[in-house]
C-alpha positions in Angstrom: 13.6 -19.5 1.6 10.7 -19.2 4.1 7.1 -18.8 3.1 6.9 -15.2 4.5 9.9 -14.2 2.4 8.4 -15.7 -0.7 5.2 -13.8 0.0 7.1 -10.6 0.5 8.7 -11.0 -2.9 5.3 -11.7 -4.5 3.8 -8.7 -2.9 6.7 -6.5 -4.0 6.5 -7.7 -7.6 2.7 -7.2 -7.7 2.9 -3.8 -6.1 5.6 -2.7 -8.5 3.5 -3.8 -11.4 0.6 -1.8 -10.1 2.7 1.3 -9.6 3.8 1.0 -13.2 0.2 0.7 -14.4 -0.9 3.6 -12.2 1.9 5.8 -13.6 0.7 5.0 -17.2 -3.0 5.0 -16.7 -4.1 7.2 -13.8 -3.2 10.5 -15.5 -5.6 9.5 -18.3 -8.5 7.8 -16.5 -8.3 9.8 -13.2 -9.5 6.9 -11.1 -7.8 7.9 -7.8 -8.3 10.7 -5.3 -5.1 12.2 -4.0 -2.8 9.5 -5.2 0.2 9.1 -3.0 2.8 6.4 -3.9 4.6 6.7 -0.5 1.4 6.2 1.5 0.5 3.2 -0.6 4.0 1.7 -0.2 3.8 2.1 3.6 0.5 0.3 3.7 1.8 -2.5 1.5 4.8 -2.9 3.8 2.7 -3.0 6.9 0.2 -5.6 5.5 -0.2 -8.7 7.7 -0.3 -12.3 6.6 -3.8 -13.6 5.8 -6.1 -15.1 3.1 -5.8 -11.9 1.1 -2.1 -11.2 1.6 -0.7 -9.0 -1.1 -4.1 -7.9 -2.4 -4.2 -4.2 -3.3 -7.5 -2.5 -2.7 -9.0 0.8 -3.8 -11.8 2.2 -1.8 -14.6 4.3 -3.1 -14.5 7.7 -1.5 -17.7 7.4 0.4 -16.1 4.7 2.6 -14.0 5.7 5.6 -10.3 5.2 5.9 -8.8 5.9 9.3 -7.2 9.4 9.5 -8.3 10.4 6.0 -11.3 12.6 5.0 -14.2 11.0 3.3 -14.9 13.6 0.6 -17.7 12.0 -1.4 -16.6 14.2 -4.4 -18.2 17.1 -2.6 -15.6 19.8 -1.8 -18.3 22.3 -0.7 -18.8 20.4 2.5 -16.1 20.2 5.2 -14.6 16.7 5.7 -12.8 15.7 8.8 -10.4 12.7 9.0 -12.3 9.5 9.8 -11.7 8.2 13.3 -11.4 4.6 12.1 -11.8 2.3 9.1 -15.2 1.4 7.8 -16.2 -2.1 8.8 -15.4 -3.6 5.4 -12.1 -1.9 5.1 -11.1 -3.1 8.6 -12.1 -6.6 7.6 -10.0 -6.6 4.4 -7.0 -5.2 6.2 -7.3 -7.9 8.9 -7.4 -10.5 6.1 -4.0 -9.3 4.8 -5.0 -6.8 2.1 -3.6 -3.3 1.9 -5.3 -0.1 0.8 -3.7 1.3 -2.3 -5.8 4.5 -2.7 -9.2 6.0 -2.6 -11.2 6.0 -5.8 -13.3 8.7 -7.4 -17.1 8.6 -6.8 -19.8 10.6 -8.3 -21.0 13.4 -5.9 -22.4 11.6 -2.8 -22.8 8.5 -5.0 -25.5 9.9 -7.2 -25.7 10.9 -10.8 -23.5 14.0 -10.9 -20.2 12.6 -12.5 -16.7 12.9 -11.3 -13.6 13.2 -13.5 -13.0 9.5 -14.2 -12.9 8.3 -17.8 -13.5 4.9 -19.3 -10.2 3.2 -19.9 -11.5 1.5 -23.1 -12.3 4.9 -24.6 -11.5 8.1 -22.8 -14.3 9.9 -24.4 -16.9 7.6 -22.8 -18.2 7.4 -19.3 -17.0 4.6 -16.9 -20.5 4.6 -15.4 -21.2 5.5 -11.8 -21.4 6.0 -9.0 -18.5 3.6 -8.4 -16.6 5.1 -11.4 -13.0 5.2 -10.1 -13.3 1.7 -8.7 -14.5 0.0 -11.9 -11.9 1.9 -14.0 -9.1 1.1 -11.7 -9.6 -2.6 -11.9 -10.2 -2.5 -15.6 -6.7 -1.1 -16.4 -4.9 -3.1 -13.7 -4.3 -0.5 -11.1 -5.5 -2.7 -8.3 -6.6 -6.3 -7.8 -9.8 -5.4 -5.8 -12.0 -2.4 -5.6 -14.8 -1.5 -3.3 -18.0 0.2 -4.5 -21.6 0.6 -3.4 -24.9 0.2 -5.2 -28.2 2.1 -4.6 -29.6 1.6 -8.1 -26.9 0.3 -10.5 -23.6 1.7 -9.2 -21.7 -1.5 -9.2 -23.2 -3.6 -11.9 -23.5 -0.9 -14.5 -19.9 0.5 -14.3 -18.6 -3.1 -14.3 -20.4 -3.7 -17.6 -19.1 -0.4 -19.1 -15.5 -1.1 -18.0 -15.3 -4.8 -18.8 -14.8 -6.2 -15.3 -16.5 -8.5 -12.9 -18.9 -6.6 -10.5 -20.7 -8.2 -7.6 -23.5 -6.8 -5.5 -24.2 -9.3 -2.8 -27.5 -9.9 -1.1 -28.6 -6.8 0.7 -27.2 -6.8 4.2 -24.5 -9.5 3.7 -21.7 -6.9 3.9 -21.7 -4.3 6.7 -22.1 -0.7 5.7 -20.8 0.9 9.0 -18.5 3.7 8.1 -20.0 4.2 4.6 -21.7 7.5 3.9 -25.3 6.6 3.2 -27.6 7.5 0.3 -30.6 5.3 0.9 -30.1 2.9 3.8 -33.0 0.7 2.8 -31.2 -0.4 -0.3 -27.5 0.7 -0.1 -25.3 -2.4 -0.7 -21.6 -2.8 -0.6 -20.1 -4.3 -3.7 -16.8 -5.4 -5.2 -14.9 -5.3 -8.5 -12.3 -7.8 -9.7 -10.9 -9.0 -13.1 -12.1 -12.6 -12.7 -14.8 -14.5 -10.9 -12.2 -16.6 -9.1 -10.9 -13.5 -7.3 -14.4 -12.5 -6.4 -15.0 -15.9 -4.9 -11.8 -15.7 -2.9 -12.8 -12.2 -1.5 -16.3 -13.2 -0.6 -15.2 -16.4 1.0 -12.7 -14.6 3.2 -15.0 -11.7 4.1 -18.1 -13.8 5.1 -15.9 -16.7 6.4 -17.7 -19.3 4.3 -16.2 -21.8 1.9 -16.8 -21.0 -1.7 -19.0 -23.2 -3.9 -16.4 -24.4 -6.4 -18.5 -27.0 -8.2 -22.2 -26.0 -8.7 -24.8 -28.5 -9.5 -25.0 -29.0 -13.2 -26.7 -28.6 -15.5 -27.6 -25.1 -14.4 -31.2 -24.1 -14.6 -31.0 -20.7 -16.4 -33.9 -18.3 -17.0 -33.5 -15.5 -19.5 -35.6 -12.6 -18.4 -37.6 -11.3 -21.3 -39.5 -8.4 -19.8 -37.9 -6.2 -17.2 -40.8 -3.8 -17.2 -38.7 -0.9 -18.6 -37.4 0.2 -22.0 -35.5 -2.6 -23.6 -31.8 -2.7 -23.9 -30.0 -1.9 -27.1 -30.0 -4.6 -29.8 -26.3 -5.5 -29.4 -26.8 -6.0 -25.7 -29.8 -8.2 -26.3 -27.7 -10.1 -28.8 -24.9 -10.5 -26.2 -27.3 -12.0 -23.6 -28.8 -14.3 -26.2 -25.4 -15.4 -27.3 -24.5 -16.4 -23.7 -27.8 -18.2 -23.3 -27.1 -20.1 -26.6 -23.6 -21.2 -25.4 -25.1 -22.3 -22.1 -27.8 -24.3 -23.9 -25.2 -25.8 -26.3 -23.1 -26.8 -23.2 -26.0 -28.8 -21.9 -27.5 -26.4 -19.4 -31.2 -25.9 -19.2 -32.3 -22.5 -20.6 -35.8 -21.1 -20.6 -37.5 -17.7 -20.9 -39.0 -15.9 -17.9 -41.6 -13.2 -18.0 -41.9 -11.2 -14.8 -45.3 -10.3 -13.3 -46.8 -7.0 -14.7 -47.0 -5.3 -11.3 -43.2 -5.4 -11.1 -43.0 -2.5 -13.6 -44.2 -0.1 -10.8 -40.8 -0.6 -9.1 -39.1 1.8 -11.5 -41.2 4.7 -10.2 -41.3 3.6 -6.5 -37.6 2.8 -6.1 -36.7 6.4 -7.0 -39.3 7.8 -4.7 -37.9 5.7 -1.9 -34.2 6.6 -2.4 -35.1 10.3 -2.9 -37.0 10.4 0.3 -34.1 8.7 2.2 -31.4 10.9 0.7 -33.4 14.0 1.6 -33.4 12.7 5.2 -29.7 11.8 5.2 -28.7 15.3 3.8 -31.2 17.3 5.9 -28.6 19.2 7.9 -26.0 19.4 5.2 -28.5 20.6 2.6 -29.7 23.3 5.0 -26.2 24.6 5.5 -24.6 24.0 2.2 -27.5 23.7 -0.3 -26.1 26.3 -2.7 -23.1 24.0 -3.4 -25.0 20.9 -4.3 -24.8 19.7 -7.9 -27.9 19.7 -10.0 -29.0 16.1 -10.1 -28.5 15.6 -6.4 -30.2 18.9 -5.6 -33.2 17.8 -7.6 -33.3 14.4 -5.9 -33.3 16.0 -2.4 -35.9 18.6 -3.3 -38.2 15.9 -4.8 -37.5 13.6 -1.8 -38.7 16.3 0.6 -42.1 16.0 -1.0 -42.6 12.3 -0.5 -45.3 11.6 2.0 -45.6 8.9 4.7 -48.6 7.5 2.8 -46.4 7.1 -0.4 -43.7 5.4 1.7 -46.3 2.9 3.0 -47.3 2.1 -0.5 -43.7 1.6 -1.6 -43.1 -0.8 1.2 -46.2 -2.8 0.3 -45.2 -3.0 -3.3 -41.6 -3.8 -2.5 -42.6 -6.7 -0.2 -44.9 -8.1 -2.9 -42.1 -7.9 -5.5 -39.5 -9.5 -3.1 -41.9 -12.4 -2.5 -42.5 -12.8 -6.2 -38.7 -12.8 -7.0 -38.0 -15.3 -4.2 -40.7 -17.7 -5.5 -39.6 -17.3 -9.1 -35.9 -17.8 -8.3 -36.8 -21.1 -6.5 -37.6 -22.5 -9.9 -34.2 -21.6 -11.4 -30.6 -21.4 -10.4 -29.9 -18.1 -12.0 -31.5 -15.4 -14.1 -29.7 -13.9 -17.1 -30.3 -10.4 -18.3 -28.4 -7.2 -19.5 -26.2 -5.5 -17.0 -26.6 -2.2 -18.8 -28.7 -0.8 -21.6 -25.7 -1.1 -24.0 -22.1 0.1 -24.2 -20.9 3.0 -22.1 -22.4 6.2 -23.6 -20.1 8.8 -25.2 -19.4 11.9 -23.0 -18.6 12.5 -19.4 -21.7 14.6 -18.4 -23.7 11.4 -17.6 -23.0 8.1 -16.0 -25.5 6.2 -18.1 -28.9 4.6 -17.4 -29.1 2.3 -14.4 -32.5 0.8 -15.3 -31.2 -2.7 -16.0 -30.0 -3.0 -12.4 -32.8 -1.5 -10.5 -34.9 -4.6 -9.8 -32.1 -6.5 -8.2 -31.4 -3.6 -5.9 -35.0 -3.0 -5.1 -35.5 -6.6 -4.1 -32.1 -7.1 -2.5 -31.1 -10.2 -4.4 -27.5 -10.8 -5.4 -26.4 -9.7 -8.8 -23.2 -10.4 -10.7 -21.9 -8.7 -13.8 -19.7 -10.6 -16.2 -18.0 -9.1 -19.3 -18.9 -11.2 -22.3 -18.3 -9.3 -25.6 -17.1 -6.2 -27.2 -19.7 -4.0 -28.8 -19.6 -0.8 -30.9 -16.3 1.1 -30.8 -14.7 -1.8 -29.1 -16.4 -1.1 -25.8 -17.4 -4.0 -23.4 -20.8 -5.5 -22.9 -21.6 -7.3 -19.7 -24.4 -9.7 -18.7 -26.1 -9.6 -15.4 -26.6 -12.8 -13.5 -29.1 -12.8 -10.6 -29.3 -15.5 -8.0 -31.3 -16.5 -4.9 -31.3 -14.3 -1.8 -28.5 -15.3 0.6 -27.2 -17.8 -2.0 -24.4 -15.6 -3.1 -21.8 -18.3 -3.2 -23.9 -20.4 -5.6 -24.3 -17.4 -7.8 -20.6 -16.8 -7.9 -20.0 -20.5 -8.8 -22.5 -20.2 -11.6 -20.7 -17.1 -12.7 -17.5 -19.0 -12.9 -19.1 -21.6 -15.1 -20.2 -18.8 -17.5 -16.9 -17.0 -17.4 -15.1 -20.2 -18.4 -17.6 -20.9 -21.2 -17.3 -17.4 -22.6 -13.6 -16.9 -22.2 -13.6 -13.0 -22.3 -9.9 -12.1 -22.3 -10.0 -8.6 -23.7 -8.3 -5.7 -21.9 -8.2 -1.9 -22.5 -5.1 -0.5 -24.2 -3.4 2.7 -23.6 -4.3 5.3 -26.3 -1.8 5.1 -29.1 -0.5 1.6 -28.1 0.0 -0.8 -30.9 -0.8 -4.5 -31.1 
């Protein structure tokens, strides 16, 4: 049997397994937009050979797919079919992957939720804004999902849904063909079940060999003061448990206190993104403002009031914070901190608090979420691992070390399933 034939059988088996999972799970979690099995099958059949052959991908619905509308969970605004794939989609297709479906996003990737539910407990949020992407990977609907992060829209839902979430260094992955929110910080991100898959994707996309064997022992700093309200006790315990296992395994673990001025970032980051989203939506908001959902409307209206003097102050503080992070990260391989305040909150009217992810997005450093434990109600807890700017591969390699050490193997179960 030739290799292409073997690959074809492997793709078929994988795709059939995903179709079965979609049939069972998607009516419950509502991760997909306009799910069409026939379209997915055509794309799978047309996939070319490459490093990601057979990989199914779901695409957050702020990212263009050729000939399909990009709706952004905003039916009040007309959406025309996109003329071509977004740059990252085109890249994945050229690498052999196929597009399974579009995934639900919060409205224009902000805080107003979509219909997606958390597969670990349908009464809890999956997080946002990349809600459908995180949920789809969590319950096995796809091998890879695309998301985006402007505050915590990859790392937080990854923690809530018990999957690996990766926000690369700002600018590493092109954003052409992605509907913007705040171009100064918007970053493409990925969801997978395991770090090894994340390494394979990143290696293929950036065309750089993965770091498979990081220098050990790792120098790990546990961040003790993020400059915001502390995480819940069980999340803090989860971070400390990971730190303890790293120390026991022979890695060097210390505590790190961030400079006091960093705290100002929580105010300034939101001023920045509100100003930019107001500019992005200037014409849409003028025409369709009455249809905007409450949280996004408030963000735009407040963003319209941000002055040029304020923006200059933001850039000055941001530059100072970036410099401080770069210097502090030179002393350590990785930082360890919570990836969310706690477990996914109950209810679907909120996507949870993104405060634990804000600093990594504000400064543009790469951030990786790893599921490490189950908390209250059997919901996942994820730690956030931060690495040096442009040293994404080393961060992923360190993440693989932690993943192997922790051995998180839990998966969500269908409601009513036994065992």
